[in-house]
N, C-alpha and C positions, 0 to 999 in steps of 0.2 A: 353647471355650464349654462350659459344663457341660450335661449331658444334661437336668437338671431345667428349665433355661431353654429348651432346645430344645422341650420338651414343653408349653410354655405354650399353653393353649387346645386341646390335643389331648385328645379323649375317650378315656380309658384304662380298660380292663377289668381288667387285672391287671399286676403288676410282680413280677419275680423278680430280686433283686439290688439294687444301689445306684444311684440316679439322680444322686447327687453324684459324677459321673464325668466327667472331661474328655474331650471329643470333638474329634478333629482335623477331620474333614469328613464330609459325608453322601454315601452311595452307594446306588444301587439295583441296580447291576450288580456282582456279586461279583468279576468279573475286575479291577475297578478298586480293590478294597479295599486299603488300606495300614494300617500300625500305628495303633491307637486310633481308627479310623473307626467311624461308625454305619452299619449295614447295614439298609436298609428292604426287606423281602421283598414284592415286588409280584407279584400273580397276573396274568400277561399272556395274550394269545391263543395265543402259541406256547409259552412256558415259565412255570413257577411259581417265583418267587424263594424260596419256602419250601424248595424242594429244594436250594438252594445255601447255606443257613444255615451248615451245618457247614464248607463250603469258605470262606465269608467269615470265620468265626472262626479257621480255620487260618491265614488270611492276616493276621490281626491285628485283626479287628473287636472292639471293646470293648463294643458294645451292639447289640441287634437289635430292630427293630420288626416285629411279625408279627400275623397274624390267627389263627394257630393255634400254640400253644406246642409246641416239639419234645418228644418223649418223654423225651429225655435232655438235661439242661442242663449247661453247663460252668461250673465255679467261676470267679469273677472276671469273668464276662460278664453284663451286665444284659439281661433280656428284658422287652419291653413289649408286651402284647397289646392290640390295638385292633380295632374292627369293620371298618375299611376302611383299608388301608395307603396307598392312593393319596391319600385325603383327609389322612391323617396326614403323608405326605411333603410335601404342599403347605404345610401349616401349619408344619411343622418347617423347611422351606426358607426360608419368610418370616421365621421367628424367627432362623435362622442368619445371614441377611443384614440383620437389624435392620429388618424391615418396610419395605423400600424403596418399596413402592407408596404408602405414606402420605406420602412426602416429595415427591411430584409429582402432577399430575393425570393419572390413567390412564383412557383412554377405550377401551372394547372395541367392536369392530365384528363383528356376527355376521349370518348369513343364508346363502343358497345362492350368490348372485352379487353381485359388487360389493365384497366385503370388502377385497380388495387395493387396488383403485382408490381407495376412500374413505380407507382408512388412509394410503396413500402420499400422496395429494393433500392430506390434512390435515397430514401432516408437511411437505409443500412449503409450504402456505399459512402455517402458523405459523412456519416458518423464514423465509419472505419477510417476515413481520411483525416479525422481529427477535428471536424467542425461541430458546432452546436447546431442541431437540425430540428425542424418541426415537421409533423405529419398530420394531415386532415384526411382521413380515409373512412371507408365503409366499416372496416374492422375495428379501428381504434384511432384515438387522437393522441399524439405525442408532443409534448413541449420539452425539448431536449430529452431527458430520460423519464420525465413524469408522464404517466399514462392515464388517459380518461376514456371512458366507454363512449363509442360512437352510436348515434341513434339514426342518422340519415347519411346517405352518400355525400350530399352537400348540405351542411347544417344551415339554419336560418342566418340571416345577415348579422344579427346581434351576436350570436354565438361565434360565428367566424371571426368577427373583429375582436371579441373578448379574448379568444384564444391567441390571435395574432398579437394583441397587446401584451398578453402574458409571455409570448415568445420574445417580444422586444425586451421585456424586463429580465428575461433569462439569458439574454445575449445571443439568441438564435440568429444565424446568418442566412440559412436557407430553409424554406418551407415548401414541401411537396403536397399538393392538394388534388384530390379527385374532384372533377367538375362534371356533374351529371346534367342530363338534358332537362330534368325537372328544375334543378338549381338555376340553370341559365334562363329557362322560360319564366321562372318566378323571380327573376332579377336579383337573386341572392348574391351574385358575384359582382354586381355593379358597385362602383365606388372603390373597388380594389385595384391596386396597381400590380400587374403581372409582369415578371421579367421574362417569362416564356410560356409557351403552350405546346402541348404534345397531343397529336391525334393518332389513335391506335388503329381503329377500324370501325366499320359500321355494318351492322346486320340487323336482322329482325328482332326488335325488342321495344317495349313500352308503347306499343300501338294502341293500348287501352287508353293511354293518356294523350298521345299526339295524333291519333286518328289515322294518319297516313305516314308512309315511310318518308315521303318528301318533306312533310312538316317536321318530322324527327331529325332528318338531315339538316334542314335549314336552321333549326334551333341550335344545333351543334356549331354551325358556321358563325352564328352571332358571336360566340366566344372569340373566334379568331378575328372577326371584323373589329372587335374592340381592343385588340392588343396594340400597345403603343409602338412607335417606330423604333425605339431602342430595345424592344423585346425580340425574342426569336420565336418562330413558328416552325415546329419540327413535325413532319407528317410521314405516315406510312405510304410510300409511293406505290406499293403493290396493291393497295386498296383504291379502287377507282374513285372513291369519294375524297381521297387525300388532296388531289389538285383542286377540287371544288372548295375545300376549306381555305385555300390560299388566295382565292380570286380577288377579294377586296381588303385583305389584311395590309396594314402599314408595316407590320413586323418584318424582320429579316427572315428569309425563307430557306428552309433546309429540309432534307428528306432522308429516309432510311428505307432499305429494301433487301429482300433475299433474291428477288427475281428480276429486278429492274436496275438500271444504272441510277445511283443515288449518291448523295454526299457521304452517307455511311452505309457501306455495302457489307452484306454478310453471306457466308456460305457454310452450310452444315457439312462437316467432315465426318463426324461420328454422332450417332444418336442411339442411346441405350438407356436402360433403367438406372444406370449409374450416373448419367449426365450427358452433356453435349460437348463435343469438340468443334469449335467454330473458327472460321477465319473472318475477322473484322477489319476491313480496310488493310488487308495484307498482313495482319498480325494474327497468329494463332492463339486461342485461349480456351482453357477447359473450364466449364461451369457445371455446378452441381444440379442445375435445373434440367428439366426433361421436356423434349418435344419441340416441334417447329414453332408452335405459338410462343414458347418461351425464347426461341431464337429471335423472334420479332421484339419481344419485351427487352431482351438484352441489348439488341441494336438500339432501341429507343433510349435505354439507360446510358449506353456508351456515347451516343450522340449528344445527349443532354449534358453529361459530365464534361465532354470536350467543349461544348458551347459555354459552359460555366467556368471554363478555365483550368480544369484539372489536367495534369500532364498525362499523355497517352499511356505510357508504360505503367504508371501508377494506377490509372483507371483499369487497365487490363488485369493487373495483379488483384485489385479489389473485386473485380467481377468474379474471379475464381473463388472468392471467399463468401459470396452471397448465398444465403440460405432461403429455402422455399417459404412462401407465405402461408400462414395457417389457412387450411381449407382450399388451397390451390395446389392440386396434384400432390396432396399430402398422402404418404403411403407407409404401410408397414408390411413386414413379411412374417407370417406366423411360423411356429415350429414345424407345421406340416408343409412348409414352403408354399403356402397360399399367399399371394400378394393382394392386399386390399388398398384401393386408392379412393380417397375422398376428394371431390372437386366441386367447386361452386357452379360449374357449367349449368346455366339455367336458360340459355338461348340455343336455338338450333345450331348456329355457327360454333358456339363454344363447345357444345356436346360433340359435334362432328370433329372438331379439332382434337379433343381429348381422346375420342375413340380411335381416330386415325393414328394418333401418336402411339397409343397402346398397341395397335395392330402393326405398326412399323417396327416395334422393338420385341414383339413376341414371335415364337415359332408357331407352326400350324398345330403342334401337339397340345398347346395350352388352350383351354377354353376361356373365353371372356364372358363374364356374367355381369350385366348392367342392371342396376337398380335406379329407377328414375321416375320422377313425377313432375307436375307443373303446378304453379301457385294459383290459388283461387282469386277471384276479383281482379284478374290481370288479363293481359292479352290472350284471347282464346285462339287466335289464328295460328299461334306457334305450336299448339298442342299436338295436332296430327303430324306436323312436320317432325317434331321431336320423337314421336312414336315411330315414325318411319325410319329415322336415323338410328335409333337405339336398336330396333329389330334387325335392320339391315347389316349393321356393323358389329353386332354381338352374336355369340353362339346362343345366348339366352338373355332375354330382356324381361325384367320384372317391373311392371308398372304399379306405382303406389302413390300414396299421398305425399305432398310436399308441405306447403303451408296452405291448407284449403280455405282459410279465413272464413267467410260467410257462405261459401259454396258447398254443395254436396260433393264430397271427395269421389264418390262413385261416378258421378256425372263427369267430373274432370277426367277420370281414368277412361271413361267411354269416349271422350273427345280425343284422347291420346291414341286409343286403339284404332280409331278411324283412319289413321295414316299408315297402318301396317299393310304391306302388300300380301296378297294371298299366299305366296310361297314362304312367307315368314311367320304365318300364323302359329305354326307348331313350335316356334322358338320363343313364344311369349307366355307370360303368366301375369295375372292381375291379383294383387294382394293389397287391400286398402290400408291395413295397419302397417306403417312404415317399419316399425321394429320387427314385426313378423316377416316382412319382405326381406330385410337385411339378414335375419336369422335363416330364412330359406335359402338365400344366396350362399351363405356359409355352408349349409348342409349339402347343397348341390356341388360345391367346389371340391376338387381333388388336388393332389400334389401338383404344384407348378401352375395351377389355374389362377386367373386374375379376376378380382371383383372390383367393379367401378360403382361407387355410390355417388350419384350426381345430383346437383341442384341446390343443396343447402350449404355445403362447404363449411365455413367457419361458424355458421349460426349454431347457437346452443339452445334453440327452442323450436317448437312447432306452434304456429298460430292457428287456432281453431275457435271459430265463433267469438272473436274478440278477446280470447284468452291465450296467453303465451305459456305453453307447457314445456318444461325442461326436456330437451332432446338434443343429443349430440351424436351425429353420424359416426364420427371417428371413435368415440368412446364405446359406442354400442357395437360396432364391428370388431373392435379390439376385444371386448368382453366375450362376444359370441365365438370368436376364433380361439380364445383362451379356454372356453368351456370344452372345446373339441379336443384339448390336450388330455382331459381327465378320463 
């Protein structure tokens, strides 16, 4: 493809060289550059791509997109100066793959909690309805029935467009995509045409990256500001930030709620470990999912299906068939009648929702034992809050490692312990080794007790000092409970 075609809709400040130049492929990592590639110099948190322009040219780059022109330019290489190379990369990637988002209905799901569940269950529902569907999520990427491993909540712009192009070729009609605040802030979703956007909720998370809650909230709003007039914006009206998301959007506005009047209204009629009986806009439906947070997720799914044209009774039937997402309130019951639940809850709000859900469906005779930690090199402010919630809402809380990354796990646990109220001290234990913490929870549990292992959910590793070590909460608790049978 010629460079001039790749630059369609890119805001250009200056050009040195010839844009009628054939480009092989696009790269933003100089190590991957091959002959006749286009190199986009991205300023990252760790390194600045502008420092690798010369290296990219040495490896064969025929053109460079940059925010700052180098002092010395090379004859035969085209330099394009722009204000923001991340934004330019997104638009160029869409052009390179022939605007694939325009050839299907792309729905973005954003918010603090519920993104993965809603996107994945929408994929399930529309697949059950007989459509070819795509999924871009934290857990996995699906192109119809072909599965790929996911590495980021929102992949880079090139990866997004490459998968969307593959979806086009596979005949996919709908794609459901998690849209993270990082992805929005880093312009990864620019150049994409969305048919709709869903807002779940907003709570304390990612403040290591965004610095303040206001900045975090405002970044989320950018996604809705960019929706076109023919798209829909569906928000959780029970979250006070929902209305804020709609303030400047051109999209058609809709809402869902359990506590407020909304376009899609829900009421929980029954809530147990077997599932939920809900009333959705005067229709009763039984779902296999558990808890009030899943009632919100199901409302968002119901509203989205209606907005995309599915017939109401068919949607309700399909809602009853939906299965829980890996690592999201995934549970097993051992031979000793001990229930073990694994959940991705890694924010205060998510942990509170899961614990309150368990407390709603249990009697006072069962003990609730919670195993929880917090990730290293991430938002430290949430650690004592999560410690407080775990200790307050459990009979026993075991604080342990999550993904400590480059931090000392014992220091992270100390930060968590600071939030525990004096009356709850005796209910807590601290065990740094996560496997030992899970084993201890199993040993403490008696018949009918409930163990919650929170924070890592679907993850199959622990990240320690830059190394990923195999670790699967669900498999470990299953094995530990199995040992107790012998």
